[in-house]
Backbone as CSV, one residue per row, in Angstrom:
resi,resn,N_x,N_y,N_z,CA_x,CA_y,CA_z,C_x,C_y,C_z
1,MET,151.138,126.151,99.977,151.050,125.070,99.017,150.963,125.670,97.620
2,ASN,151.736,125.157,96.682,151.749,125.671,95.321,150.548,125.160,94.550
3,GLU,149.967,126.016,93.739,148.866,125.639,92.880,149.418,125.164,91.541
4,MET,148.704,124.264,90.905,149.108,123.764,89.604,148.682,124.786,88.551
5,THR,149.633,125.250,87.727,149.310,126.229,86.694,148.659,125.523,85.517
6,TYR,148.082,126.331,84.630,147.449,125.789,83.441,148.467,125.050,82.570
7,ASP,149.670,125.624,82.438,150.720,124.974,81.647,151.128,123.638,82.259
8,ASP,151.226,123.601,83.608,151.554,122.337,84.282,150.487,121.288,84.009
9,GLN,149.216,121.725,84.037,148.129,120.790,83.803,148.150,120.272,82.363
10,LEU,148.434,121.160,81.396,148.531,120.720,79.999,149.664,119.719,79.817
11,GLU,150.813,119.988,80.455,151.945,119.077,80.367,151.608,117.734,80.994
12,LEU,150.927,117.768,82.124,150.518,116.534,82.794,149.576,115.729,81.913
13,GLU,148.583,116.390,81.319,147.648,115.701,80.435,148.367,115.107,79.230
14,ALA,149.319,115.845,78.669,150.078,115.346,77.527,150.875,114.101,77.917
15,ASN,151.512,114.126,79.085,152.272,112.956,79.540,151.366,111.759,79.774
16,LEU,150.198,112.003,80.347,149.264,110.898,80.582,148.733,110.339,79.270
17,ASN,148.428,111.217,78.316,147.954,110.772,77.004,149.044,110.037,76.241
18,ALA,150.305,110.350,76.528,151.425,109.694,75.854,151.726,108.327,76.468
19,GLY,150.978,107.960,77.480,151.163,106.632,78.050,151.876,106.604,79.383
20,ALA,152.099,107.765,79.975,152.734,107.768,81.297,151.827,107.046,82.273
21,ARG,152.412,106.233,83.119,151.616,105.459,84.074,151.959,105.886,85.490
22,ILE,150.929,105.972,86.285,151.086,106.256,87.708,150.720,104.963,88.432
23,THR,151.624,104.488,89.233,151.370,103.262,89.978,150.713,103.603,91.302
24,LEU,149.532,103.035,91.495,148.833,103.254,92.753,149.472,102.411,93.844
25,PRO,149.537,102.943,95.064,150.040,102.129,96.167,149.052,101.005,96.463
26,PRO,149.521,99.904,97.060,148.587,98.829,97.360,147.523,99.328,98.330
27,PRO,146.268,98.857,98.161,145.205,99.331,99.033,145.459,98.946,100.491
28,SER,145.079,99.835,101.361,145.261,99.589,102.786,144.187,98.621,103.272
29,PRO,144.555,97.652,104.111,143.558,96.716,104.598,142.632,97.337,105.647
30,ILE,143.030,98.468,106.197,142.239,99.100,107.245,141.451,100.255,106.646
31,THR,140.139,100.183,106.759,139.291,101.257,106.273,139.161,102.304,107.363
32,PRO,139.444,103.569,107.050,139.307,104.616,108.071,137.853,104.764,108.490
33,GLN,137.650,105.240,109.693,136.305,105.386,110.239,135.684,106.716,109.806
34,ILE,135.589,106.926,108.495,134.924,108.108,107.961,134.019,107.663,106.832
35,THR,133.078,108.490,106.493,132.253,108.252,105.307,132.555,109.382,104.336
36,ILE,132.613,109.043,103.068,132.952,110.056,102.070,131.883,110.137,100.998
37,GLN,131.919,111.256,100.288,131.076,111.446,99.121,131.968,111.779,97.940
38,ARG,131.504,111.399,96.749,132.220,111.651,95.504,131.347,112.561,94.653
39,GLN,131.969,113.552,94.020,131.215,114.476,93.175,130.997,113.853,91.802
40,GLU,129.763,113.914,91.331,129.407,113.396,90.008,129.637,114.486,88.954
41,CYS,129.574,114.122,87.681,129.826,115.079,86.605,128.741,116.155,86.521
42,ASP,127.578,115.935,87.148,126.546,116.972,87.164,126.676,117.894,88.373
43,GLY,127.750,117.700,89.154,128.007,118.554,90.309,127.404,118.057,91.606
44,LYS,126.545,117.046,91.549,125.904,116.523,92.757,126.857,115.581,93.494
45,TRP,126.669,115.466,94.794,127.493,114.600,95.632,126.735,113.316,95.937
46,THR,127.428,112.171,95.814,126.821,110.884,96.148,127.700,110.158,97.156
47,ASP,127.066,109.378,98.019,127.814,108.607,99.007,128.673,107.569,98.301
48,GLU,129.859,107.356,98.808,130.813,106.422,98.204,131.213,105.378,99.236
49,THR,131.191,104.105,98.833,131.557,103.014,99.738,132.995,102.555,99.534
50,ARG,133.607,102.911,98.406,134.989,102.495,98.115,135.968,103.502,98.708
51,ILE,135.969,103.599,100.016,136.744,104.626,100.725,138.238,104.461,100.483
52,ASN,138.761,103.259,100.676,140.203,103.035,100.491,140.642,103.359,99.072
53,GLU,139.847,102.953,98.094,140.209,103.188,96.696,140.332,104.685,96.408
54,PHE,139.382,105.473,96.891,139.415,106.898,96.595,140.493,107.628,97.389
55,ILE,140.772,107.191,98.600,141.876,107.791,99.345,143.199,107.495,98.638
56,ASP,143.357,106.263,98.152,144.565,105.912,97.405,144.674,106.710,96.108
57,ARG,143.544,107.008,95.477,143.565,107.797,94.250,143.978,109.243,94.546
58,VAL,143.572,109.767,95.700,144.001,111.115,96.088,145.508,111.123,96.307
59,VAL,146.025,110.100,96.989,147.469,110.008,97.238,148.221,109.927,95.908
60,ALA,147.719,109.126,94.966,148.362,109.006,93.658,148.318,110.335,92.908
61,ASP,147.207,111.063,93.019,147.110,112.367,92.362,148.086,113.349,92.989
62,GLU,148.248,113.287,94.312,149.226,114.144,94.991,150.641,113.849,94.467
63,LEU,150.971,112.581,94.290,152.289,112.203,93.773,152.467,112.686,92.339
64,ARG,151.419,112.605,91.549,151.468,113.051,90.161,151.737,114.558,90.103
65,VAL,151.026,115.326,90.932,151.201,116.773,90.968,152.606,117.125,91.451
66,ALA,153.112,116.370,92.422,154.447,116.642,92.973,155.529,116.515,91.908
67,GLY,155.286,115.701,90.877,156.250,115.559,89.801,156.339,116.780,88.901
68,PHE,155.360,117.677,89.005,155.326,118.840,88.123,155.526,120.164,88.843
69,ILE,155.388,120.165,90.155,155.513,121.410,90.903,156.693,121.291,91.859
70,GLU,157.648,122.186,91.667,158.840,122.173,92.511,158.457,122.525,93.945
71,ASP,159.085,121.890,94.897,158.860,122.119,96.329,157.443,121.778,96.777
72,TYR,156.750,120.917,96.048,155.417,120.478,96.454,155.569,119.196,97.259
73,ALA,155.067,119.207,98.465,155.155,118.027,99.328,153.826,117.278,99.265
74,PRO,153.794,116.135,98.594,152.529,115.401,98.492,152.106,114.848,99.853
75,ARG,150.802,114.765,100.035,150.265,114.222,101.280,150.280,112.706,101.241
76,ASN,150.548,112.104,102.391,150.450,110.649,102.486,149.017,110.279,102.870
77,ARG,148.779,109.001,103.011,147.429,108.497,103.285,146.840,109.089,104.569
78,ASN,147.636,109.126,105.635,147.133,109.656,106.904,146.816,111.145,106.802
79,GLN,147.624,111.885,106.064,147.378,113.307,105.889,146.117,113.555,105.062
80,VAL,145.860,112.677,104.093,144.642,112.787,103.286,143.416,112.551,104.169
81,ILE,143.466,111.527,105.001,142.341,111.234,105.898,142.114,112.402,106.860
82,GLU,143.198,112.945,107.391,143.090,114.086,108.310,142.492,115.300,107.599
83,ALA,142.905,115.535,106.360,142.370,116.665,105.599,140.870,116.489,105.364
84,LEU,140.431,115.273,105.051,139.003,115.010,104.872,138.247,115.257,106.167
85,GLN,138.810,114.795,107.277,138.154,114.982,108.567,138.081,116.451,108.958
86,ASN,138.997,117.272,108.436,138.987,118.707,108.709,138.099,119.475,107.744
87,GLY,137.369,118.765,106.895,136.397,119.413,106.018,136.901,119.821,104.651
88,GLN,138.107,119.399,104.280,138.630,119.773,102.963,138.030,118.889,101.878
89,THR,137.898,119.464,100.701,137.510,118.726,99.501,138.795,118.456,98.730
90,LEU,139.021,117.193,98.358,140.282,116.810,97.719,140.053,116.249,96.329
91,LYS,140.990,116.550,95.413,140.922,116.034,94.044,141.543,114.640,93.978
92,TYR,140.971,113.773,93.143,141.548,112.458,92.919,141.879,112.221,91.453
93,ASP,141.594,113.201,90.591,141.873,113.073,89.168,141.864,114.475,88.556
94,LEU,142.057,114.565,87.234,142.146,115.861,86.567,140.801,116.495,86.262
95,ASP,139.732,115.718,86.178,138.431,116.278,85.833,137.987,117.292,86.882
96,TRP,137.223,118.278,86.452,136.789,119.346,87.365,135.951,118.800,88.507
97,TYR,135.246,117.718,88.261,134.342,117.163,89.271,134.970,116.005,90.055
98,ALA,136.231,115.700,89.815,136.885,114.554,90.461,137.298,114.934,91.888
99,ASN,136.319,115.060,92.752,136.545,115.486,94.128,135.900,114.506,95.099
100,ILE,136.487,114.417,96.284,135.841,113.689,97.372,135.841,114.586,98.602
101,ARG,134.918,114.311,99.497,134.831,115.028,100.762,134.228,114.096,101.799
102,GLN,134.416,114.456,103.056,133.766,113.691,104.104,132.279,114.039,104.064
103,THR,131.448,113.037,104.296,130.013,113.269,104.290,129.677,114.308,105.351
104,PRO,128.954,115.361,104.972,128.591,116.385,105.958,127.841,115.779,107.143
105,GLN,128.059,116.341,108.334,127.475,115.799,109.559,125.961,115.719,109.500
106,SER,125.314,116.674,108.867,123.855,116.650,108.812,123.347,115.404,108.085
107,GLN,124.168,114.848,107.171,123.757,113.648,106.463,124.182,112.382,107.193
108,ASN,125.129,112.478,108.133,125.540,111.313,108.898,124.496,110.911,109.924
109,SER,123.832,111.881,110.505,122.873,111.576,111.561,121.497,111.339,110.960
110,ASN,120.728,110.546,111.638,119.373,110.257,111.192,118.431,111.295,111.779
111,ASN,118.405,112.463,111.172,117.519,113.518,111.636,116.094,113.200,111.209
112,HIS,115.204,113.210,112.167,113.801,113.002,111.859,113.148,114.366,111.729
113,PRO,112.207,114.504,110.790,111.581,115.813,110.627,110.787,116.182,111.877
114,ALA,110.766,117.472,112.179,110.029,117.945,113.346,108.533,117.749,113.109
115,LEU,107.847,117.267,114.127,106.404,117.064,114.039,105.687,118.187,114.774
116,ILE,104.587,118.618,114.203,103.751,119.671,114.772,102.445,119.025,115.220
117,VAL,101.963,119.382,116.425,100.664,118.899,116.895,99.612,119.902,116.434
118,CYS,98.723,119.441,115.578,97.666,120.300,115.044,96.525,120.435,116.061
119,ASP,95.626,121.410,115.820,94.467,121.598,116.687,93.512,120.409,116.610
120,CYS,93.603,119.606,115.561,92.765,118.408,115.466,93.284,117.290,116.365
121,GLY,94.517,117.442,116.878,95.091,116.469,117.800,96.123,115.545,117.183
122,HIS,96.257,115.561,115.883,97.223,114.692,115.206,98.584,115.373,115.086
123,SER,99.656,114.581,115.032,101.011,115.085,114.815,101.406,114.818,113.376
124,VAL,101.828,115.883,112.688,102.231,115.761,111.284,103.495,116.578,111.055
125,ARG,104.172,116.317,109.923,105.329,117.129,109.559,104.887,118.561,109.288
126,LYS,105.786,119.482,109.519,105.475,120.907,109.415,104.848,121.276,108.071
127,GLU,105.363,120.702,107.002,104.860,121.062,105.675,103.482,120.477,105.365
128,MET,102.973,119.598,106.222,101.662,118.983,106.008,100.543,119.670,106.799
129,VAL,100.866,120.661,107.615,99.860,121.360,108.425,98.999,122.221,107.509
130,MET,97.682,122.133,107.708,96.742,122.922,106.910,95.997,123.889,107.827
131,ALA,95.695,125.065,107.318,94.933,126.049,108.091,93.455,125.899,107.751
132,ALA,92.660,125.532,108.755,91.211,125.400,108.590,90.539,126.496,109.419
133,SER,89.237,126.671,109.227,88.538,127.743,109.946,88.502,127.503,111.451
134,MET,88.623,126.246,111.903,88.583,125.944,113.328,89.981,125.707,113.901
135,GLY,91.010,126.079,113.175,92.389,125.928,113.637,93.206,125.117,112.646
136,THR,94.384,124.690,113.086,95.241,123.897,112.211,94.784,122.454,112.205
137,SER,95.023,121.781,111.076,94.598,120.383,110.959,95.535,119.623,110.042
138,CYS,95.426,118.308,110.119,96.144,117.450,109.177,95.266,117.299,107.937
139,THR,95.788,116.648,106.920,95.022,116.499,105.685,93.772,115.642,105.882
140,ASN,93.824,114.689,106.799,92.659,113.812,107.035,91.526,114.548,107.733
141,CYS,91.831,115.526,108.564,90.799,116.217,109.355,90.395,117.577,108.775
142,TYR,90.921,117.946,107.636,90.661,119.278,107.098,89.166,119.544,106.898
143,ASP,88.443,118.600,106.299,87.017,118.799,106.050,86.251,118.982,107.363
144,ARG,86.581,118.200,108.369,85.904,118.280,109.665,86.226,119.595,110.369
145,MET,87.454,120.083,110.234,87.873,121.306,110.913,87.461,122.578,110.159
146,SER,86.993,122.424,108.928,86.494,123.577,108.159,84.984,123.666,108.348
147,ASP,84.468,124.891,108.498,83.020,125.056,108.677,82.247,124.483,107.546
C-alpha cells in the first residue's frame, strides 16, 4: 500500500481549502456488530456510538487519498469493517488524531476487580488490603487487627 507523501498531503489540503468537496456515500442502514473508539485531540480514546458515520468517513478519506496516489486501491465499507476487526487503526480525516479503532477486548468485557479475602474475613479489592500486626485486614477492621 502506498503512503501519502508530505507533498501529496499539502496538495490535498490546498484542494480542500480551495473548496473541493468530497461527497460521502449514503449511510448504511445496517450497523456492523462492532464497537469503535475515536481518538481525541489530546490523544485519548473515547467510545463512539456513531459507528456508521465514522466508517463512511473512513471510506470517504480512502477515496480522497486514492485521487492523489497512483495505483492506490481505496477500501470499501466491508474492507474497512474487516480492517477494524483485525485490530487496525484507520484515519477518517487529515488531522493527526483523526483515527478510529475497534474497542479493545479488555474494555468490551465487564471485568470485575479481583477480590482478596483478608485475615479479618472480609473480601476487598487488592489495592484496599492493609497490613496489620495480626494479619491482613480491610480498612474497617484495621484498628481491631492492630495491637
